[in-house]
C-alpha positions as CSV (number, residue, x, y, z in Angstrom):
1,M,121.4,84.9,108.0
2,N,118.0,85.0,109.0
3,A,116.0,87.3,111.0
4,N,112.5,88.3,112.0
5,D,110.8,91.2,110.9
6,R,109.0,93.0,114.1
7,Q,105.9,95.3,112.8
8,K,103.8,97.3,114.9
9,N,100.4,98.6,113.7
10,S,97.9,101.0,115.4
11,G,95.1,103.1,114.3
12,G,91.8,104.7,115.6
13,S,89.1,107.2,115.0
14,S,86.9,110.0,116.2
15,G,83.7,110.5,117.8
16,Q,81.6,112.9,118.1
17,P,80.0,114.7,121.4
18,E,77.3,113.4,123.0
19,T,73.5,114.6,122.6
20,S,69.9,114.1,124.9
21,V,68.7,110.8,124.1
22,R,67.2,107.7,126.4
23,P,69.2,106.8,129.7
24,G,69.9,103.3,127.5
25,F,71.2,104.7,124.4
26,R,73.2,106.8,126.3
27,L,75.1,104.3,128.2
28,A,75.9,102.5,124.8
29,V,77.4,106.3,123.4
30,I,79.6,106.3,126.7
31,G,80.8,103.1,125.9
32,L,81.4,103.5,122.6
33,L,83.4,107.2,123.3
34,A,85.6,105.2,125.7
35,V,86.6,103.0,123.1
36,V,87.3,106.2,120.9
37,G,89.3,107.7,123.1
38,L,91.6,104.6,123.6
39,A,91.9,104.0,119.9
40,G,93.0,108.4,120.3
41,V,95.5,107.6,122.9
42,G,97.1,104.7,120.2
43,I,96.8,107.0,117.5
44,Y,99.3,109.8,119.8
45,V,101.4,106.9,120.7
46,K,101.9,105.8,117.4
47,R,102.9,109.4,116.2
48,H,105.0,110.0,119.3
49,A,106.7,106.8,119.5
50,A,107.9,106.3,115.4
51,K,111.8,105.6,116.5
52,P,114.4,103.3,114.4
53,V,114.0,99.8,116.1
54,S,117.3,97.9,115.9
55,I,116.2,94.2,114.5
56,E,118.5,91.4,115.9
57,P,118.2,87.6,114.3
58,P,117.2,85.3,116.7
59,P,119.5,82.9,118.6
60,G,120.3,79.8,116.6
61,E,120.3,81.1,113.4
62,A,122.6,80.2,110.6
63,E,123.8,83.5,109.4
64,L,124.4,83.4,105.8
65,T,124.8,80.7,103.1
66,T,127.7,80.6,100.6
67,S,127.7,79.0,97.2
68,T,130.6,78.4,94.7
69,A,128.6,78.2,92.5
70,V,128.5,80.8,89.3
71,L,125.7,83.3,89.2
72,P,122.8,82.0,87.3
73,A,121.8,84.1,84.4
74,P,119.3,86.5,84.5
75,K,115.7,85.4,83.7
76,R,113.9,88.5,81.8
77,E,111.7,88.1,79.0
78,S,110.6,90.9,77.2
79,T,107.4,92.1,79.0
80,M,105.5,95.3,80.0
81,V,106.2,95.8,84.1
82,A,105.5,98.0,86.7
83,V,108.1,100.6,88.4
84,A,107.6,100.8,91.7
85,A,106.8,104.7,92.3
86,K,106.4,107.2,95.5
87,A,103.7,109.4,95.3
88,P,103.9,112.4,93.5
89,R,104.8,115.4,94.9
90,A,103.2,118.6,94.6
91,P,106.3,121.5,93.2
92,E,107.4,123.8,95.8
93,Q,105.9,127.4,95.2
94,A,105.8,130.6,97.0
95,P,102.6,131.7,98.1
96,S,102.7,135.1,95.9
97,S,104.3,133.3,92.7
98,P,102.1,132.1,89.8
99,A,101.1,129.0,89.0
100,A,103.9,126.7,86.8
101,P,102.2,126.3,83.4
102,P,101.2,123.2,82.4
103,P,104.0,120.9,80.3
104,P,103.8,120.9,76.4
105,E,101.9,118.4,74.8
106,P,104.0,115.9,72.9
107,S,104.2,116.5,69.4
108,A,102.5,113.7,67.3
109,Q,105.6,112.7,65.7
110,T,107.9,112.5,69.0
111,R,105.0,110.1,70.6
112,Q,105.0,107.7,67.9
113,L,108.5,107.3,68.1
114,V,108.1,106.5,71.8
115,A,105.5,104.4,71.2
116,S,107.6,102.3,68.3
117,L,110.5,102.2,71.1
118,S,108.1,99.9,73.7
119,Q,105.9,97.9,71.9
120,L,105.9,94.8,73.2
121,D,105.0,92.9,69.3
122,Q,108.2,94.2,68.2
123,L,110.4,93.3,71.7
124,G,110.0,89.5,71.6
125,R,112.4,87.3,73.0
126,S,114.7,87.6,69.9
127,M,115.3,90.6,67.4
128,T,116.9,90.2,64.3
129,P,119.2,92.4,63.3
130,E,117.0,94.5,60.8
131,Q,114.4,95.0,64.0
132,A,117.3,96.1,66.2
133,A,119.2,98.2,63.6
134,A,115.5,99.9,63.1
135,W,115.0,100.4,66.7
136,K,118.1,102.2,67.6
137,Q,117.3,104.3,64.7
138,N,113.8,105.3,66.3
139,L,115.7,105.8,69.3
140,Q,118.3,108.1,67.5
141,Q,115.5,110.3,65.8
142,L,114.2,110.7,68.8
143,V,117.1,112.1,70.7
144,Q,117.7,114.2,67.2
145,Q,114.2,116.4,67.9
146,G,116.0,117.9,71.0
147,R,113.6,119.6,73.5
148,E,111.0,118.8,71.5
149,A,111.3,115.2,72.2
150,V,111.4,115.8,76.1
151,P,107.3,116.2,76.5
152,A,106.9,112.5,74.9
153,I,109.6,110.7,76.9
154,A,108.0,112.5,80.2
155,E,104.7,110.7,79.3
156,F,106.3,107.6,79.1
157,L,108.2,108.0,82.3
158,K,104.7,109.2,84.3
159,Q,103.0,105.9,83.5
160,N,105.5,104.3,85.9
161,K,105.9,101.3,83.1
162,D,108.6,99.4,81.8
163,V,109.2,96.7,79.0
164,D,111.9,94.3,80.4
165,F,114.2,93.0,77.4
166,S,115.7,89.7,77.4
167,S,118.9,89.2,77.3
168,N,119.4,88.5,73.5
169,V,117.5,91.6,72.7
170,S,119.6,93.8,75.5
171,D,122.6,92.8,74.2
172,A,121.2,93.7,70.6
173,L,120.0,97.0,71.8
174,G,122.3,97.8,74.4
175,Y,119.9,98.9,77.2
176,N,118.1,95.7,79.3
177,S,114.6,98.2,79.3
178,V,112.6,101.0,77.6
179,R,113.2,103.2,80.6
180,R,117.0,103.0,80.8
181,A,116.8,103.9,76.8
182,M,114.7,107.0,77.8
183,F,117.1,108.1,80.7
184,D,120.1,107.6,78.0
185,A,117.8,110.4,75.5
186,L,117.5,112.6,78.3
187,A,121.2,112.7,78.9
188,Q,121.5,113.1,75.1
189,I,119.2,115.7,74.9
190,G,120.5,117.9,78.1
191,G,119.0,121.4,78.7
192,P,116.7,122.2,81.4
193,E,113.8,120.6,79.9
194,A,115.4,117.1,79.7
195,L,117.2,118.0,83.2
196,G,113.4,118.8,84.7
197,A,112.2,115.7,83.3
198,A,115.1,113.3,84.9
199,R,114.7,114.8,88.0
200,E,111.1,114.7,88.6
201,T,111.1,111.4,87.7
202,L,113.6,110.7,90.6
203,Q,111.5,112.3,93.1
204,N,108.5,110.0,92.0
205,S,110.3,107.0,92.0
206,A,111.0,104.0,94.4
207,D,112.7,101.8,92.4
208,P,116.8,100.9,94.0
209,R,118.3,100.4,90.6
210,E,116.4,103.2,89.1
211,I,117.0,105.5,91.6
212,A,120.7,104.6,91.2
213,L,120.9,105.3,87.6
214,L,119.3,108.6,87.5
215,A,121.6,109.6,90.2
216,Q,124.6,109.0,87.9
217,T,122.8,110.3,84.9
218,L,121.8,113.9,86.8
219,D,125.4,113.8,87.6
220,K,126.5,113.8,84.3
221,M,124.0,115.9,83.3
222,D,124.9,118.9,85.9
223,P,127.6,117.6,88.0
224,E,127.6,118.0,91.8
225,Q,124.1,119.7,91.9
226,H,122.1,117.0,92.6
227,R,123.5,114.8,95.1
228,L,121.1,115.9,97.8
229,E,117.8,115.0,95.7
230,A,120.1,111.4,95.0
231,L,120.5,111.2,98.7
232,Q,117.1,111.8,99.9
233,A,115.2,109.5,96.7
234,A,117.6,106.4,98.0
235,R,116.6,107.3,102.0
236,E,112.8,107.3,101.1
237,A,113.4,103.9,99.2
238,L,115.1,102.6,101.9
239,A,112.5,103.6,104.4
240,M,109.8,102.0,102.0
241,A,112.1,98.6,101.6
242,A,112.2,98.7,105.7
243,S,108.6,98.4,106.3
244,G,107.9,95.8,103.4
245,K,106.6,98.1,100.9
246,L,109.2,97.3,98.3
247,E,108.9,93.1,98.8
248,G,111.2,91.2,96.8
249,A,113.5,94.4,95.9
250,D,117.3,94.3,96.0
251,V,118.3,97.3,97.6
252,A,122.2,97.2,97.0
253,P,121.8,100.4,94.6
254,L,120.3,102.3,97.2
255,F,123.6,101.5,99.4
256,E,125.7,102.7,96.8
257,V,123.9,105.9,96.4
258,L,124.4,106.7,99.8
259,R,128.3,106.0,99.8
260,K,128.2,107.2,96.4
261,Y,127.1,111.0,96.8
262,G,126.4,110.8,100.5
263,G,130.0,110.2,101.8
264,A,130.8,110.7,105.6
265,E,127.6,112.7,106.2
266,A,125.7,108.8,105.4
267,I,127.6,107.1,108.3
268,T,124.2,107.6,110.5
269,D,122.2,106.3,107.8
270,L,123.9,103.3,107.0
271,E,124.2,102.2,110.9
272,Q,120.9,102.7,111.3
273,A,120.4,100.5,108.0
274,T,122.5,97.7,109.9
275,G,119.0,96.3,111.7
276,K,117.9,94.7,108.5
277,W,120.9,94.8,106.1
278,K,124.3,94.1,108.0
279,Y,126.0,92.9,105.2
280,Y,124.7,96.0,102.8
281,A,125.6,98.5,105.5
282,T,129.2,97.5,106.6
283,M,130.4,97.0,103.1
284,A,128.7,100.3,102.1
285,L,130.6,102.2,105.3
286,A,134.0,99.9,104.0
287,Q,133.5,101.7,100.6
288,L,133.4,105.4,102.0
289,P,136.5,107.5,101.2
290,D,139.5,108.0,103.1
291,G,138.1,105.1,105.5
292,A,135.5,107.6,107.2
293,G,133.5,104.6,108.1
294,I,136.1,102.9,110.1
295,P,135.5,104.1,113.6
296,A,131.6,102.6,112.8
297,L,132.9,99.1,111.9
298,V,135.3,99.5,114.4
299,Q,132.2,100.0,117.2
300,M,130.2,97.2,115.3
301,A,133.1,94.8,115.9
302,Q,133.6,95.6,119.4
303,D,130.2,95.6,120.7
304,P,129.3,92.7,122.3
305,R,125.8,92.9,122.1
306,G,125.5,92.7,118.4
307,G,126.3,89.0,118.3
308,A,128.1,87.0,115.3
309,G,125.1,88.6,113.1
310,S,126.4,92.1,113.5
311,R,130.1,91.9,114.3
312,T,130.6,89.2,111.8
313,P,130.4,91.6,108.5
314,A,132.1,94.3,110.5
315,L,135.1,92.2,111.1
316,E,135.4,90.8,107.7
317,M,135.3,94.4,106.1
318,L,138.0,95.4,108.6
319,A,139.8,92.5,107.9
320,Q,139.8,93.6,103.9
321,L,140.7,97.1,105.0
322,A,143.6,95.8,106.9
323,L,146.4,96.6,104.5
324,Q,145.0,99.9,103.5
325,Y,144.4,101.7,107.0
326,P,146.3,101.1,109.9
327,E,143.0,101.6,112.1
328,A,141.3,98.8,110.8
329,R,144.1,96.6,111.3
330,T,145.2,97.6,114.8
331,A,141.0,96.4,115.4
332,L,140.9,93.5,113.7
333,M,144.2,92.6,116.0
334,E,142.7,93.4,119.5
335,Q,139.9,91.3,118.6
336,A,142.1,88.5,118.0
337,R,144.0,89.2,120.8
338,L,141.0,89.4,123.0
339,N,139.5,85.9,121.4
340,S,136.3,87.5,120.5
341,I,136.3,86.3,117.3
342,S,134.1,82.9,116.9
343,S,135.3,80.0,115.1
344,Y,132.8,80.8,112.6
345,T,134.2,84.2,111.7
346,W,137.3,82.9,111.4
347,Q,136.0,80.7,108.9
348,T,134.5,83.8,106.9
349,L,137.9,85.7,107.4
350,V,140.0,82.6,105.4
351,P,139.1,84.2,101.7
352,I,139.4,87.7,102.9
353,L,142.7,87.9,104.3
354,A,144.0,85.7,101.4
355,G,142.8,89.0,99.5
356,D,139.3,88.4,98.2
357,Q,137.4,91.7,97.6
358,V,133.6,91.5,98.3
359,G,131.1,93.6,96.2
360,F,127.5,93.9,95.7
361,V,126.1,91.4,93.1
362,N,123.3,94.2,91.6
363,S,125.5,96.4,92.0
364,E,124.5,99.5,89.5
365,F,128.0,101.3,89.5
366,E,129.9,98.4,88.9
367,Q,128.8,97.3,85.8
368,R,130.6,93.6,85.3
369,K,129.0,91.7,82.2
370,D,131.6,89.3,82.8
371,L,131.5,88.5,86.4
372,A,129.6,84.8,86.4
373,N,132.7,83.7,84.3
374,L,135.5,85.1,86.6
375,S,137.8,82.1,88.3
376,G,137.1,82.0,92.0
377,L,133.7,83.4,92.2
378,K,131.7,82.8,95.6
379,T,128.0,84.2,95.8
380,T,126.1,85.0,99.0
381,H,122.6,85.1,99.1
382,L,120.7,86.0,102.5
383,S,116.9,85.8,102.8
384,Y,116.7,88.5,105.5
385,G,116.9,92.1,103.4
386,N,117.2,89.9,100.1
387,Q,121.1,90.9,100.4
388,N,122.8,89.3,97.5
389,F,126.9,89.5,97.3
390,Y,129.9,88.1,95.8
391,S,133.6,87.8,97.0
392,L,136.0,87.3,94.1
393,P,140.3,87.0,94.6
394,G,142.2,90.1,93.7
395,N,144.7,90.5,91.3
396,L,147.9,90.2,94.0
397,S,151.3,90.7,93.2
398,A,154.4,89.3,94.6
399,D,154.5,92.3,97.5
400,Q,151.3,92.2,98.2
401,I,151.2,88.3,99.0
402,S,154.0,89.1,101.3
403,Q,151.9,91.8,103.2
404,R,149.3,89.8,103.9
405,T,151.2,86.6,104.7
406,A,152.7,89.4,107.5
407,L,149.0,90.1,108.9
408,I,148.3,86.3,109.2
409,D,151.5,85.5,110.7
410,E,151.0,88.5,113.1
411,L,146.9,87.9,113.9
412,F,148.9,83.7,114.8
413,A,151.0,85.5,117.1
414,V,148.2,87.0,119.1
415,N,146.1,84.5,119.0
416,S,147.3,80.8,118.0
417,S,143.9,79.1,118.6
418,A,143.0,80.2,114.9
419,K,145.8,78.5,113.4
420,D,143.3,76.3,111.0
421,A,141.7,79.1,109.9
422,L,144.8,81.3,109.5
423,D,146.7,78.1,107.9
424,Q,143.7,77.9,105.2
425,S,144.4,81.8,104.2
426,R,148.6,80.9,103.9
427,A,147.4,78.2,101.9
428,L,145.3,80.1,99.3
429,L,148.1,82.8,99.2
430,T,150.3,80.1,98.1
431,K,148.0,79.2,95.0
432,R,147.7,82.6,94.5
433,T,151.0,83.4,93.7
434,P,152.1,85.0,90.9
435,K,154.4,82.3,88.6
436,V,157.6,83.7,87.7
437,A,157.9,83.0,83.6
438,V,161.5,81.3,83.5
439,T,163.2,81.8,79.9
440,T,165.7,79.6,78.7
441,P,169.2,81.6,77.5
């Protein structure tokens, strides 16, 4: 499913009042002022007309491409990388309050420990057991310094740099980057100093995975107290991605933050995000607790102006929720009865009606290292919005299979033209029926 971004740019400048000069020069100045006036109008329009724009895929474009191949292993090497960051925020203070004291200078010992954890010459594509043990020992020594270690950790994090480990090094150390190790160190240290360092990093970070990780870290350190900060960081990063400032980033973790910490309050954010991330937004809506996102999904599925590009993912999520929430089932049935489901969409519904569950490939909340090795895995990549998700057969009981068969029969009763797709769903269910072991007396 591909679409074209629409971008609008405007700008302007300001001029100085005209002075007494020669007639010819006066005419030139008048002309210049006219140009400046038009540019000023452009600035006014830009500042007063900045509203979200719904971006729809062009007609005739293929909606998505699904691969049945297993996920490729991430191609990471031990290397220093830049971390996406926002402009640092100035701390808010009351006018009469004294200036905050500068943070304490890191000690030579803690600074050296942090340096030993991020030196590239020690982090090749592989590590000996002795090197890995030494690295982990240094990390433990840093944690044992307690609050005294926080300034050195904060100093490293403010550099907005990281060392990504290769898969071999990651397996040996238990972390896939230095920054993740530092976040875990802050969580282990605890206390107001460590909490403050994590909060400051969250406020200044624009990296989707880092925002999700820090949101969880803060929630462990100080439960339920930093939800709004996490949501604000996710919204700001998502706005940067929408404007093209996070090129190449997978923003799936931001949708997970909105879903996890925003709940029903995030519905408006997710609806607005459907312009560029239709699958990510509908997946997050479907995962909201207590079916809070179902009304928005129903509206998307019923909107004839949305076309297949918007309606297909909404219908897929309604099909996934149909056995859990009656309102999702009713909406799906109504669209089938009205014959409003295209043949293309019926094909995308085949595995979901048979019990497939859809998830984010690059999830920061559901760590599944064995994902690529699971049977029946299908992955999808959408270049528009860089969306990556998977569908995977669930472990269905005999009762669940019976319920899904009844759902397929009901859909066929209201729309017999979908017979081919529904027959395919039945065939999949038959293959997934648990085999009863027969014992010989």
